[in-house]
C-alpha positions in Angstrom: 15.7 39.5 -55.7 17.1 40.6 -52.1 14.9 43.6 -51.2 16.2 46.9 -51.1 17.2 48.5 -47.9 16.7 52.1 -47.2 19.8 53.8 -46.1 19.1 55.5 -42.7 21.5 58.5 -41.3 21.4 58.7 -37.4 22.0 61.5 -35.2 22.1 61.6 -31.3 23.0 63.5 -28.2 22.4 60.3 -25.7 21.8 57.3 -24.3 20.4 56.3 -27.5 17.7 54.7 -26.7 15.6 55.5 -29.6 18.4 54.5 -31.6 18.2 51.0 -30.0 14.6 50.5 -31.1 15.2 50.3 -34.2 18.6 48.5 -34.6 16.2 45.9 -32.9 13.9 46.3 -35.6 15.8 45.9 -38.4 18.3 42.9 -37.1 14.5 41.6 -36.2 14.2 41.4 -40.1 10.9 43.5 -39.2 12.8 47.0 -40.7 14.0 46.7 -44.0 16.9 49.5 -43.8 20.2 50.1 -42.5 21.8 52.3 -40.5 24.4 54.2 -42.3 26.1 55.7 -40.0 25.5 57.4 -36.8 26.4 61.2 -36.0 26.2 62.0 -31.7 27.7 66.1 -31.4 28.8 64.5 -27.8 31.7 62.2 -27.2 30.0 61.1 -23.8 27.1 59.6 -26.2 25.3 56.3 -25.0 24.9 56.2 -28.6 28.5 55.8 -30.0 28.7 52.3 -27.9 24.9 51.3 -28.9 26.4 51.3 -32.8 30.2 50.1 -31.7 28.0 46.8 -30.5 26.2 46.0 -33.4 29.4 47.6 -36.4 27.5 50.7 -37.5 29.8 53.0 -38.6 29.4 56.3 -35.8 31.2 60.1 -35.9 31.7 62.1 -33.4 30.9 66.1 -35.0 30.4 68.7 -31.9 29.2 71.6 -32.2 31.3 73.3 -30.3 34.4 73.7 -33.4 32.0 76.2 -35.4 31.0 79.2 -34.7 27.9 79.5 -36.9 25.2 76.7 -36.5 25.2 76.4 -40.2 28.4 75.5 -40.6 28.0 72.6 -38.2 25.0 71.6 -40.1 26.9 72.2 -43.2 29.7 69.2 -42.1 26.6 67.1 -41.1 25.2 67.0 -44.7 28.6 66.8 -45.6 28.9 63.2 -43.4 25.7 61.9 -44.5 26.0 62.4 -48.2 29.0 61.3 -47.8 27.8 58.0 -46.3 24.7 57.8 -49.0 21.7 58.6 -46.1 18.4 59.0 -47.7 17.1 59.8 -44.5 17.4 61.5 -41.5 16.5 60.2 -38.1 16.7 62.2 -35.4 17.1 60.1 -31.5 17.4 62.8 -28.9 19.8 64.8 -30.6 19.8 67.9 -29.2 20.2 70.5 -31.6 17.4 72.7 -33.6 18.8 72.1 -37.9 19.7 75.3 -39.8 18.2 75.8 -43.3 21.2 74.5 -44.8 20.3 71.0 -43.2 16.6 71.3 -44.5 18.0 72.2 -47.9 19.7 69.2 -48.6 17.2 67.1 -47.0 14.0 68.4 -47.7 10.9 66.5 -46.4 13.8 63.4 -45.2 14.5 64.5 -41.4 12.3 62.4 -38.4 12.4 63.4 -35.9 10.1 61.5 -32.4 9.0 63.5 -30.0 7.5 62.7 -26.2 4.1 64.8 -26.1 1.1 64.7 -28.0 2.2 67.4 -30.8 1.0 70.9 -30.8 1.6 69.9 -27.1 4.1 70.4 -25.1 7.0 71.3 -27.8 10.1 71.7 -26.6 12.5 70.0 -23.7 11.3 68.6 -20.7 7.9 68.0 -22.2 7.3 64.4 -20.1 7.3 67.2 -17.7 5.6 70.2 -18.9 2.7 67.6 -20.0 2.6 66.1 -15.9 2.5 69.2 -14.5 -0.6 70.4 -17.0 -1.9 67.7 -15.1 -2.9 65.8 -18.3 -5.2 62.7 -18.4 -3.8 61.8 -21.7 0.1 61.6 -22.8 1.7 60.0 -25.2 5.0 60.3 -28.7 4.8 62.6 -32.3 7.0 60.9 -34.8 7.1 64.2 -37.1 8.9 65.4 -40.4 11.0 68.1 -39.0 10.6 72.0 -40.3 12.2 75.4 -39.9 10.1 75.4 -36.7 10.4 73.6 -33.2 8.6 70.5 -33.0 6.2 71.8 -35.7 6.4 69.9 -38.7 4.1 67.1 -39.8 3.1 65.1 -37.9 3.3 61.0 -38.7 2.6 58.8 -36.1 1.3 59.8 -32.7 0.6 56.9 -29.3 -1.1 57.6 -26.4 -0.5 57.2 -22.4 -3.2 57.1 -19.8 -1.8 59.2 -16.7 -2.8 57.6 -13.5 -3.4 59.2 -10.7 -0.1 57.4 -9.0 1.9 58.4 -11.5 5.6 60.2 -11.3 6.8 61.9 -13.7 8.8 59.5 -14.2 7.1 56.7 -14.1 5.0 58.6 -17.1 7.7 59.5 -18.8 9.2 55.3 -18.9 5.4 54.9 -19.5 6.4 57.2 -23.2 9.6 55.7 -23.9 8.0 52.7 -24.6 5.8 53.9 -27.2 8.6 56.1 -28.2 10.7 52.9 -29.2 7.1 50.8 -30.9 6.0 53.6 -33.6 9.8 55.1 -34.5 10.6 52.0 -36.1 7.2 51.8 -37.8 6.9 55.3 -38.9 10.5 54.5 -40.5 9.3 51.4 -41.9 6.1 53.4 -43.5 9.0 56.1 -45.2 10.5 52.8 -46.6 7.6 51.2 -48.2 6.8 54.9 -49.9 3.8 54.9 -48.4 4.1 58.8 -46.8 2.4 61.3 -48.6 3.0 64.7 -47.0 0.3 67.5 -47.9 0.5 70.6 -46.5 -0.4 70.0 -42.6 -0.9 66.6 -43.1 0.9 63.4 -43.7 -1.5 60.5 -45.9 -0.3 56.8 -44.7 -1.4 55.3 -48.5 -3.5 52.2 -48.3 -4.5 52.2 -44.5 -6.7 49.8 -43.2 -6.0 48.5 -39.7 -6.2 50.7 -36.9 -3.1 51.0 -34.6 -4.0 49.7 -30.6 -3.0 52.9 -29.1 -2.3 55.0 -32.1 -4.3 58.2 -33.3 -3.0 57.6 -36.6 -3.4 54.2 -38.2 -0.2 51.4 -38.0 -1.0 50.7 -41.9 1.3 47.2 -40.9 -1.5 45.2 -42.8 -1.7 47.7 -46.1 
């Protein structure tokens, strides 16, 4: 019997490197999911070309065509629902979503942030961390709520900041970890192993900690 694939919808605004990481994990057979649709809010977003190369349907829905944020979100919801999306994955989507969106996809929106939340939320997180002089930086996969980078944390990966690191070198190290843990978090969701209890995300049947992660990977279950 063929294994059922989780239908995901990806929202992006930029180059889509995390989109590519998800695509690669799907095509390798490691992630039992299908990208039902990519939606971008900028026509020049590089994510569109990545989707085209892999036969993934894509839509351009510009926020500039809507006078109200809620109307833009309603258009996103309509498109995602028409494509049968079960989990919404934000991959560099530079818009704050409204309650209209979360009412349609309660606890079914995931994001990755290039910092160890709750430290350094918002934009330019890598630069914030670098300027602050942290010894360790990293990234966080979390469920999205109505705040800015405030949702329950699923997985975090840590990188050490070396004395000779620059803003760019630190950003590259963090991005490499993003590409590793984002597909992992989606895989846990697809397996039904994530449970939200208040601020905590419980990963069921965990046994093995992941190197470089503050949360376990649960790959061996």
